[in-house]
mmJSON file of the N, C-alpha and C atoms, coordinates in Angstrom:
{"data_MODEL":{"atom_site":{
"group_PDB":["ATOM","ATOM","ATOM","ATOM","ATOM","ATOM","ATOM","ATOM","ATOM","ATOM","ATOM","ATOM","ATOM","ATOM","ATOM","ATOM","ATOM","ATOM","ATOM","ATOM","ATOM","ATOM","ATOM","ATOM","ATOM","ATOM","ATOM","ATOM","ATOM","ATOM","ATOM","ATOM","ATOM","ATOM","ATOM","ATOM","ATOM","ATOM","ATOM","ATOM","ATOM","ATOM","ATOM","ATOM","ATOM","ATOM","ATOM","ATOM","ATOM","ATOM","ATOM","ATOM","ATOM","ATOM","ATOM","ATOM","ATOM","ATOM","ATOM","ATOM","ATOM","ATOM","ATOM","ATOM","ATOM","ATOM","ATOM","ATOM","ATOM","ATOM","ATOM","ATOM","ATOM","ATOM","ATOM","ATOM","ATOM","ATOM","ATOM","ATOM","ATOM","ATOM","ATOM","ATOM","ATOM","ATOM","ATOM","ATOM","ATOM","ATOM","ATOM","ATOM","ATOM","ATOM","ATOM","ATOM","ATOM","ATOM","ATOM","ATOM","ATOM","ATOM","ATOM","ATOM","ATOM","ATOM","ATOM","ATOM","ATOM","ATOM","ATOM","ATOM","ATOM","ATOM","ATOM","ATOM","ATOM","ATOM","ATOM","ATOM","ATOM","ATOM","ATOM"],
"id":[1,2,3,4,5,6,7,8,9,10,11,12,13,14,15,16,17,18,19,20,21,22,23,24,25,26,27,28,29,30,31,32,33,34,35,36,37,38,39,40,41,42,43,44,45,46,47,48,49,50,51,52,53,54,55,56,57,58,59,60,61,62,63,64,65,66,67,68,69,70,71,72,73,74,75,76,77,78,79,80,81,82,83,84,85,86,87,88,89,90,91,92,93,94,95,96,97,98,99,100,101,102,103,104,105,106,107,108,109,110,111,112,113,114,115,116,117,118,119,120,121,122,123],
"type_symbol":["N","C","C","N","C","C","N","C","C","N","C","C","N","C","C","N","C","C","N","C","C","N","C","C","N","C","C","N","C","C","N","C","C","N","C","C","N","C","C","N","C","C","N","C","C","N","C","C","N","C","C","N","C","C","N","C","C","N","C","C","N","C","C","N","C","C","N","C","C","N","C","C","N","C","C","N","C","C","N","C","C","N","C","C","N","C","C","N","C","C","N","C","C","N","C","C","N","C","C","N","C","C","N","C","C","N","C","C","N","C","C","N","C","C","N","C","C","N","C","C","N","C","C"],
"label_atom_id":["N","CA","C","N","CA","C","N","CA","C","N","CA","C","N","CA","C","N","CA","C","N","CA","C","N","CA","C","N","CA","C","N","CA","C","N","CA","C","N","CA","C","N","CA","C","N","CA","C","N","CA","C","N","CA","C","N","CA","C","N","CA","C","N","CA","C","N","CA","C","N","CA","C","N","CA","C","N","CA","C","N","CA","C","N","CA","C","N","CA","C","N","CA","C","N","CA","C","N","CA","C","N","CA","C","N","CA","C","N","CA","C","N","CA","C","N","CA","C","N","CA","C","N","CA","C","N","CA","C","N","CA","C","N","CA","C","N","CA","C","N","CA","C"],
"label_alt_id":[null,null,null,null,null,null,null,null,null,null,null,null,null,null,null,null,null,null,null,null,null,null,null,null,null,null,null,null,null,null,null,null,null,null,null,null,null,null,null,null,null,null,null,null,null,null,null,null,null,null,null,null,null,null,null,null,null,null,null,null,null,null,null,null,null,null,null,null,null,null,null,null,null,null,null,null,null,null,null,null,null,null,null,null,null,null,null,null,null,null,null,null,null,null,null,null,null,null,null,null,null,null,null,null,null,null,null,null,null,null,null,null,null,null,null,null,null,null,null,null,null,null,null],
"label_comp_id":["MET","MET","MET","LYS","LYS","LYS","ASN","ASN","ASN","ASN","ASN","ASN","ARG","ARG","ARG","SER","SER","SER","LYS","LYS","LYS","LEU","LEU","LEU","GLU","GLU","GLU","ARG","ARG","ARG","LYS","LYS","LYS","LEU","LEU","LEU","ASP","ASP","ASP","GLU","GLU","GLU","VAL","VAL","VAL","ASN","ASN","ASN","HIS","HIS","HIS","THR","THR","THR","MET","MET","MET","GLU","GLU","GLU","LEU","LEU","LEU","ILE","ILE","ILE","ARG","ARG","ARG","THR","THR","THR","ILE","ILE","ILE","VAL","VAL","VAL","PRO","PRO","PRO","VAL","VAL","VAL","ILE","ILE","ILE","ILE","ILE","ILE","LEU","LEU","LEU","VAL","VAL","VAL","VAL","VAL","VAL","GLN","GLN","GLN","LEU","LEU","LEU","ILE","ILE","ILE","ILE","ILE","ILE","LEU","LEU","LEU","THR","THR","THR","LYS","LYS","LYS","ILE","ILE","ILE"],
"label_asym_id":["A","A","A","A","A","A","A","A","A","A","A","A","A","A","A","A","A","A","A","A","A","A","A","A","A","A","A","A","A","A","A","A","A","A","A","A","A","A","A","A","A","A","A","A","A","A","A","A","A","A","A","A","A","A","A","A","A","A","A","A","A","A","A","A","A","A","A","A","A","A","A","A","A","A","A","A","A","A","A","A","A","A","A","A","A","A","A","A","A","A","A","A","A","A","A","A","A","A","A","A","A","A","A","A","A","A","A","A","A","A","A","A","A","A","A","A","A","A","A","A","A","A","A"],
"label_entity_id":["1","1","1","1","1","1","1","1","1","1","1","1","1","1","1","1","1","1","1","1","1","1","1","1","1","1","1","1","1","1","1","1","1","1","1","1","1","1","1","1","1","1","1","1","1","1","1","1","1","1","1","1","1","1","1","1","1","1","1","1","1","1","1","1","1","1","1","1","1","1","1","1","1","1","1","1","1","1","1","1","1","1","1","1","1","1","1","1","1","1","1","1","1","1","1","1","1","1","1","1","1","1","1","1","1","1","1","1","1","1","1","1","1","1","1","1","1","1","1","1","1","1","1"],
"label_seq_id":[1,1,1,2,2,2,3,3,3,4,4,4,5,5,5,6,6,6,7,7,7,8,8,8,9,9,9,10,10,10,11,11,11,12,12,12,13,13,13,14,14,14,15,15,15,16,16,16,17,17,17,18,18,18,19,19,19,20,20,20,21,21,21,22,22,22,23,23,23,24,24,24,25,25,25,26,26,26,27,27,27,28,28,28,29,29,29,30,30,30,31,31,31,32,32,32,33,33,33,34,34,34,35,35,35,36,36,36,37,37,37,38,38,38,39,39,39,40,40,40,41,41,41],
"pdbx_PDB_ins_code":[null,null,null,null,null,null,null,null,null,null,null,null,null,null,null,null,null,null,null,null,null,null,null,null,null,null,null,null,null,null,null,null,null,null,null,null,null,null,null,null,null,null,null,null,null,null,null,null,null,null,null,null,null,null,null,null,null,null,null,null,null,null,null,null,null,null,null,null,null,null,null,null,null,null,null,null,null,null,null,null,null,null,null,null,null,null,null,null,null,null,null,null,null,null,null,null,null,null,null,null,null,null,null,null,null,null,null,null,null,null,null,null,null,null,null,null,null,null,null,null,null,null,null],
"Cartn_x":[144.53,144.824,143.372,143.121,141.594,140.204,140.417,139.472,139.531,140.384,140.401,139.944,140.194,139.49,138.467,137.78,136.334,135.418,135.863,135.327,135.431,136.669,136.619,135.725,135.7,134.754,133.317,132.816,131.451,131.081,132.324,132.017,132.007,132.593,132.44,131.219,131.027,129.484,128.48,128.448,127.35,127.667,128.676,128.725,128.236,128.583,128.574,126.569,125.983,124.817,124.2,124.664,124.112,124.65,125.796,125.993,125.088,124.627,123.571,122.472,121.798,120.65,120.8,121.84,122.307,122.023,122.702,122.868,121.427,120.469,119.144,118.366,118.291,117.779,117.819,119.135,119.572,118.698,119.117,118.527,116.857,116.201,114.717,114.39,115.232,115.078,114.884,116.47,116.505,115.629,115.233,114.159,113.165,112.444,111.271,111.496,112.921,113.099,112.845,113.557,113.627,112.205,111.362,110.073,109.204,109.618,108.785,109.297,110.633,111.347,110.4,110.351,109.902,108.226,107.612,106.06,106.23,107.088,107.098,107.552,108.119,108.552,107.671],
"Cartn_y":[94.273,95.102,95.908,96.256,97.451,95.934,95.184,94.32,93.528,94.105,93.646,94.828,96.072,97.525,97.129,97.033,97.403,96.159,95.026,93.894,94.36,94.977,95.679,96.926,97.655,98.879,98.299,97.11,96.924,96.574,95.671,95.106,95.991,97.326,98.0,98.815,99.277,99.561,98.793,97.57,96.563,96.905,96.611,96.889,98.345,99.124,100.605,101.008,100.331,100.215,99.802,98.638,98.056,99.055,99.448,100.296,101.422,101.914,103.206,102.425,101.487,100.734,100.704,100.301,99.98,101.221,102.723,103.691,104.528,103.854,104.67,103.763,102.412,101.583,101.61,101.653,101.307,102.908,103.94,104.791,104.824,104.543,104.184,103.24,102.139,100.934,101.277,102.608,103.052,103.588,104.679,105.52,104.936,103.892,102.764,102.576,102.178,101.348,102.136,103.35,104.187,104.917,104.788,105.142,104.258,102.653,102.117,101.748,102.088,102.034,103.055,104.273,105.572,105.083,104.589,104.346,103.491,102.614,101.524,102.21,103.162,103.89,104.507],
"Cartn_z":[150.34,151.439,151.51,150.384,150.376,150.657,150.313,150.746,151.984,152.764,154.515,155.068,154.172,154.975,154.86,153.757,153.996,154.758,154.536,155.491,157.076,157.535,158.85,159.061,157.967,157.99,158.12,157.552,157.397,158.764,159.666,160.882,161.81,161.985,162.629,162.401,161.209,161.176,161.717,161.715,162.509,163.821,164.583,165.631,166.237,165.487,165.708,165.854,165.151,164.631,165.998,166.632,168.048,168.816,168.987,170.296,170.229,169.212,169.304,170.059,169.44,169.833,171.374,171.577,173.286,173.991,173.526,174.061,174.01,173.176,172.828,174.002,174.035,175.045,176.333,177.052,178.252,179.027,178.703,179.487,179.728,178.77,178.773,179.62,179.788,180.829,182.252,182.553,183.81,184.283,183.376,183.615,184.222,183.489,183.615,185.0,185.676,186.793,187.813,187.753,188.321,189.044,188.12,188.399,188.938,188.608,189.594,190.988,191.102,192.681,193.015,192.582,193.473,193.69,192.923,193.264,194.305,194.605,195.655,197.057,196.783,198.368,198.898],
"occupancy":[1.0,1.0,1.0,1.0,1.0,1.0,1.0,1.0,1.0,1.0,1.0,1.0,1.0,1.0,1.0,1.0,1.0,1.0,1.0,1.0,1.0,1.0,1.0,1.0,1.0,1.0,1.0,1.0,1.0,1.0,1.0,1.0,1.0,1.0,1.0,1.0,1.0,1.0,1.0,1.0,1.0,1.0,1.0,1.0,1.0,1.0,1.0,1.0,1.0,1.0,1.0,1.0,1.0,1.0,1.0,1.0,1.0,1.0,1.0,1.0,1.0,1.0,1.0,1.0,1.0,1.0,1.0,1.0,1.0,1.0,1.0,1.0,1.0,1.0,1.0,1.0,1.0,1.0,1.0,1.0,1.0,1.0,1.0,1.0,1.0,1.0,1.0,1.0,1.0,1.0,1.0,1.0,1.0,1.0,1.0,1.0,1.0,1.0,1.0,1.0,1.0,1.0,1.0,1.0,1.0,1.0,1.0,1.0,1.0,1.0,1.0,1.0,1.0,1.0,1.0,1.0,1.0,1.0,1.0,1.0,1.0,1.0,1.0],
"B_iso_or_equiv":[0.0,0.0,0.0,0.0,0.0,0.0,0.0,0.0,0.0,0.0,0.0,0.0,0.0,0.0,0.0,0.0,0.0,0.0,0.0,0.0,0.0,0.0,0.0,0.0,0.0,0.0,0.0,0.0,0.0,0.0,0.0,0.0,0.0,0.0,0.0,0.0,0.0,0.0,0.0,0.0,0.0,0.0,0.0,0.0,0.0,0.0,0.0,0.0,0.0,0.0,0.0,0.0,0.0,0.0,0.0,0.0,0.0,0.0,0.0,0.0,0.0,0.0,0.0,0.0,0.0,0.0,0.0,0.0,0.0,0.0,0.0,0.0,0.0,0.0,0.0,0.0,0.0,0.0,0.0,0.0,0.0,0.0,0.0,0.0,0.0,0.0,0.0,0.0,0.0,0.0,0.0,0.0,0.0,0.0,0.0,0.0,0.0,0.0,0.0,0.0,0.0,0.0,0.0,0.0,0.0,0.0,0.0,0.0,0.0,0.0,0.0,0.0,0.0,0.0,0.0,0.0,0.0,0.0,0.0,0.0,0.0,0.0,0.0],
"pdbx_formal_charge":[null,null,null,null,null,null,null,null,null,null,null,null,null,null,null,null,null,null,null,null,null,null,null,null,null,null,null,null,null,null,null,null,null,null,null,null,null,null,null,null,null,null,null,null,null,null,null,null,null,null,null,null,null,null,null,null,null,null,null,null,null,null,null,null,null,null,null,null,null,null,null,null,null,null,null,null,null,null,null,null,null,null,null,null,null,null,null,null,null,null,null,null,null,null,null,null,null,null,null,null,null,null,null,null,null,null,null,null,null,null,null,null,null,null,null,null,null,null,null,null,null,null,null],
"auth_seq_id":[1,1,1,2,2,2,3,3,3,4,4,4,5,5,5,6,6,6,7,7,7,8,8,8,9,9,9,10,10,10,11,11,11,12,12,12,13,13,13,14,14,14,15,15,15,16,16,16,17,17,17,18,18,18,19,19,19,20,20,20,21,21,21,22,22,22,23,23,23,24,24,24,25,25,25,26,26,26,27,27,27,28,28,28,29,29,29,30,30,30,31,31,31,32,32,32,33,33,33,34,34,34,35,35,35,36,36,36,37,37,37,38,38,38,39,39,39,40,40,40,41,41,41],
"auth_comp_id":["MET","MET","MET","LYS","LYS","LYS","ASN","ASN","ASN","ASN","ASN","ASN","ARG","ARG","ARG","SER","SER","SER","LYS","LYS","LYS","LEU","LEU","LEU","GLU","GLU","GLU","ARG","ARG","ARG","LYS","LYS","LYS","LEU","LEU","LEU","ASP","ASP","ASP","GLU","GLU","GLU","VAL","VAL","VAL","ASN","ASN","ASN","HIS","HIS","HIS","THR","THR","THR","MET","MET","MET","GLU","GLU","GLU","LEU","LEU","LEU","ILE","ILE","ILE","ARG","ARG","ARG","THR","THR","THR","ILE","ILE","ILE","VAL","VAL","VAL","PRO","PRO","PRO","VAL","VAL","VAL","ILE","ILE","ILE","ILE","ILE","ILE","LEU","LEU","LEU","VAL","VAL","VAL","VAL","VAL","VAL","GLN","GLN","GLN","LEU","LEU","LEU","ILE","ILE","ILE","ILE","ILE","ILE","LEU","LEU","LEU","THR","THR","THR","LYS","LYS","LYS","ILE","ILE","ILE"],
"auth_asym_id":["A","A","A","A","A","A","A","A","A","A","A","A","A","A","A","A","A","A","A","A","A","A","A","A","A","A","A","A","A","A","A","A","A","A","A","A","A","A","A","A","A","A","A","A","A","A","A","A","A","A","A","A","A","A","A","A","A","A","A","A","A","A","A","A","A","A","A","A","A","A","A","A","A","A","A","A","A","A","A","A","A","A","A","A","A","A","A","A","A","A","A","A","A","A","A","A","A","A","A","A","A","A","A","A","A","A","A","A","A","A","A","A","A","A","A","A","A","A","A","A","A","A","A"],
"auth_atom_id":["N","CA","C","N","CA","C","N","CA","C","N","CA","C","N","CA","C","N","CA","C","N","CA","C","N","CA","C","N","CA","C","N","CA","C","N","CA","C","N","CA","C","N","CA","C","N","CA","C","N","CA","C","N","CA","C","N","CA","C","N","CA","C","N","CA","C","N","CA","C","N","CA","C","N","CA","C","N","CA","C","N","CA","C","N","CA","C","N","CA","C","N","CA","C","N","CA","C","N","CA","C","N","CA","C","N","CA","C","N","CA","C","N","CA","C","N","CA","C","N","CA","C","N","CA","C","N","CA","C","N","CA","C","N","CA","C","N","CA","C","N","CA","C"],
"pdbx_PDB_model_num":[1,1,1,1,1,1,1,1,1,1,1,1,1,1,1,1,1,1,1,1,1,1,1,1,1,1,1,1,1,1,1,1,1,1,1,1,1,1,1,1,1,1,1,1,1,1,1,1,1,1,1,1,1,1,1,1,1,1,1,1,1,1,1,1,1,1,1,1,1,1,1,1,1,1,1,1,1,1,1,1,1,1,1,1,1,1,1,1,1,1,1,1,1,1,1,1,1,1,1,1,1,1,1,1,1,1,1,1,1,1,1,1,1,1,1,1,1,1,1,1,1,1,1]
}}}
């Protein structure tokens, strides 16, 4: 059981890092898109 738990924890860790990266990148992309839209108006 302990072995399964550590596998699960490792999987969650990987997903957590990915989600953190997405949370960092998405707002920057949104900001850039908003700036492009504003310059076109």
